[in-house]
C-alpha positions in Angstrom: 104.8 60.4 -234.2 106.5 57.7 -233.2 109.8 58.2 -235.2 109.7 61.7 -233.3 109.6 59.5 -230.3 112.1 57.4 -231.6 114.3 60.1 -232.9 113.6 62.0 -229.3 115.0 58.7 -227.7 118.1 58.3 -229.9 119.4 61.5 -228.8 118.7 61.2 -224.9 122.7 59.9 -222.9 120.8 57.3 -220.9 118.5 55.9 -224.5 120.9 56.1 -227.1 122.8 52.6 -226.4 119.4 51.3 -226.6 118.9 49.1 -230.0 116.3 50.2 -232.9 114.0 47.2 -232.0 113.7 49.0 -227.8 113.4 52.3 -228.5 110.4 51.6 -230.8 108.9 49.1 -228.0 109.9 52.7 -225.2 108.6 55.4 -228.3 105.1 53.1 -228.0 104.8 54.0 -224.4 105.9 57.8 -224.6 104.1 60.5 -224.6 104.9 64.3 -225.3 103.8 67.5 -222.8 104.5 70.9 -222.9 106.1 73.0 -219.4 104.9 76.7 -219.3 108.1 78.8 -217.5 108.1 78.1 -214.5 106.3 75.7 -214.1 106.7 72.3 -211.6 107.2 68.9 -213.3 107.4 67.7 -210.1 108.2 68.7 -206.0 110.7 66.9 -203.7 108.3 63.8 -202.0 106.1 63.2 -205.1 106.1 59.6 -206.5 107.4 58.9 -209.0 105.1 57.9 -211.9 106.7 58.9 -214.8 110.0 59.2 -215.8 110.9 63.1 -218.0 113.4 63.8 -220.4 113.9 67.2 -222.0 113.7 67.6 -225.6 113.5 71.3 -226.1 114.0 74.3 -223.3 115.8 73.6 -219.6 114.4 72.4 -216.8 116.1 73.1 -213.1 116.2 70.4 -210.3 116.5 72.2 -206.8 115.8 72.2 -202.7 114.8 74.1 -200.6 116.8 74.0 -197.2 115.0 74.5 -194.1 115.5 77.9 -194.0 113.0 78.0 -196.9 115.9 78.9 -199.3 116.7 77.1 -203.3 119.7 75.3 -204.0 119.7 74.5 -207.8 121.4 71.1 -208.1 121.4 70.6 -211.8 119.6 72.3 -215.1 118.7 69.8 -217.6 118.6 70.7 -221.8 117.3 69.0 -224.4 118.1 65.4 -224.5 118.7 64.3 -220.4 116.3 62.7 -218.5 115.3 64.3 -215.3 114.8 62.3 -212.1 115.5 58.8 -213.9 116.9 57.7 -210.6 114.0 57.9 -208.1 111.8 56.1 -211.2 114.7 53.2 -211.2 114.6 52.6 -207.6 110.8 52.7 -207.2 111.2 55.9 -204.9 109.6 59.6 -204.8 111.3 62.5 -205.8 114.3 63.3 -203.7 113.8 66.7 -205.1 112.1 69.0 -207.1 111.9 70.5 -210.5 110.7 73.5 -213.1 110.9 74.7 -216.0 113.1 77.5 -216.8 111.4 78.3 -219.9 108.9 76.9 -222.2 109.6 73.2 -222.1 108.8 70.4 -224.0 109.1 66.6 -222.1 109.4 63.2 -223.2 106.9 61.6 -220.3 106.9 57.3 -220.1 105.0 55.6 -217.1 106.8 54.4 -214.4 105.1 51.2 -214.4 104.8 50.2 -218.3 108.7 51.2 -218.7 109.3 48.4 -215.3 107.0 45.8 -217.8 109.6 46.5 -220.8 112.1 46.1 -218.5 110.7 43.2 -217.8 110.2 41.2 -221.1 113.1 43.0 -222.8 115.9 42.2 -220.9 118.8 43.8 -223.5 117.2 46.9 -222.4 118.8 47.5 -219.0 122.1 47.6 -219.6 122.3 50.5 -221.8 119.9 51.9 -219.6 122.2 52.1 -216.7 125.3 53.1 -218.9 123.5 56.3 -219.8 122.0 56.6 -215.6 125.4 55.6 -214.5 126.1 58.9 -216.2 124.5 61.4 -215.3 124.7 60.1 -211.7 128.7 60.4 -211.7 127.6 64.2 -212.9 125.8 65.2 -210.3 127.9 64.1 -207.5 130.7 65.8 -209.5 128.1 68.9 -209.0 128.0 68.4 -205.5 131.1 68.1 -204.9 131.5 71.5 -206.5 128.9 73.1 -204.0 130.7 71.7 -200.6 133.5 73.8 -201.1 135.8 76.4 -203.0 135.0 80.3 -202.9 131.5 81.4 -204.3 133.2 83.7 -207.5 135.4 79.6 -208.7 132.0 78.5 -208.4 130.3 80.9 -210.5 132.4 80.8 -213.1 132.7 77.3 -213.2 129.2 77.1 -214.1 128.9 80.4 -216.5 132.5 78.3 -218.1 129.5 75.3 -218.0 126.7 77.0 -219.1 129.3 78.7 -222.6 130.9 74.8 -223.5 127.5 73.0 -223.5 125.4 75.7 -225.6 127.8 79.0 -225.8 127.3 80.6 -229.0 130.2 82.6 -230.6 129.9 86.3 -231.8 132.0 89.2 -232.3 131.7 89.7 -228.9 132.2 86.6 -227.1 130.1 83.6 -226.5 126.7 84.6 -226.1 124.9 81.9 -223.7 121.1 81.7 -224.2 119.5 81.0 -220.6 118.1 84.1 -218.7 118.7 83.5 -215.6 117.5 86.2 -211.9 120.3 87.1 -209.8 118.7 84.8 -207.5 119.2 81.5 -209.4 122.5 82.5 -209.8 123.0 82.0 -206.3 120.5 79.1 -206.1 122.5 77.1 -208.7 125.9 77.9 -206.7 124.5 78.0 -203.0 124.9 81.4 -202.0 123.3 84.5 -201.6 121.5 86.9 -203.9 124.0 90.0 -202.7 126.6 88.3 -203.0 125.7 87.2 -206.5 124.8 90.8 -207.9 127.7 91.8 -206.3 129.8 89.1 -208.2 128.0 89.7 -211.2 128.2 93.0 -211.6 131.9 93.6 -210.8 132.5 91.6 -214.0 130.3 93.3 -215.9 132.2 96.8 -215.0 135.4 94.7 -216.1 133.9 93.7 -218.9 134.7 89.4 -217.8 131.0 89.2 -218.5 127.5 91.2 -219.8 124.6 90.3 -218.6 121.9 90.7 -221.7 117.8 90.3 -221.8 117.9 86.7 -222.7 121.4 85.8 -221.5 124.6 86.2 -220.6 127.9 87.0 -222.9 131.2 86.0 -222.2 133.6 88.5 -223.0 136.7 87.7 -221.6 136.7 83.8 -221.4 140.7 83.9 -220.1 139.4 86.2 -217.2 136.7 83.8 -216.3 138.8 80.5 -216.5 141.3 82.7 -214.1 138.5 83.1 -211.8 137.7 80.0 -211.8 141.4 78.1 -210.3 141.2 80.3 -207.3 
């Protein structure tokens, strides 16, 4: 089990720059937990007692607006840390996180984590580099939500998913992630009616097809053109 945990840490953005010895120290205080689809890892405002890292599956991080609608800030996959900034700063989670599908996470208790940082300073530099990379990605994501047309935002989102997890098929690139029209709307900060309208048109134009288990990008060039509008 310890070897498996070490392999997980080695493949994780914020941990991969650590030395073998430091990864083993983390593995010794880590645990693995399985979440069913839709289960909450944590809610906005909860105390950040655990650092979560996705081992398998997908997790959405979202905020609920004053009107009661959800805006998805990011989707995390295997190797990604979730809630790292809050844990580092010892503050409440600023957003909620839920499993989009059956998901396995690596958990490290905050107290044990900080104890290791205090006793083994060599861990700090590698962790800071990894955390910086994730913060830059989240900042870019928030910037995208604040401007550009809805269609362009949705096109960029699907292109990112295709690049990150796409599987080449004779009819296009398959994205193995089943998202509802509401979840698509939440991801790009729009209404469900708008996401339905755009996806319906793209389906008729053979740009993107919705399958039971995900999406197929049929005409990537058309999607890239829409991303620039």
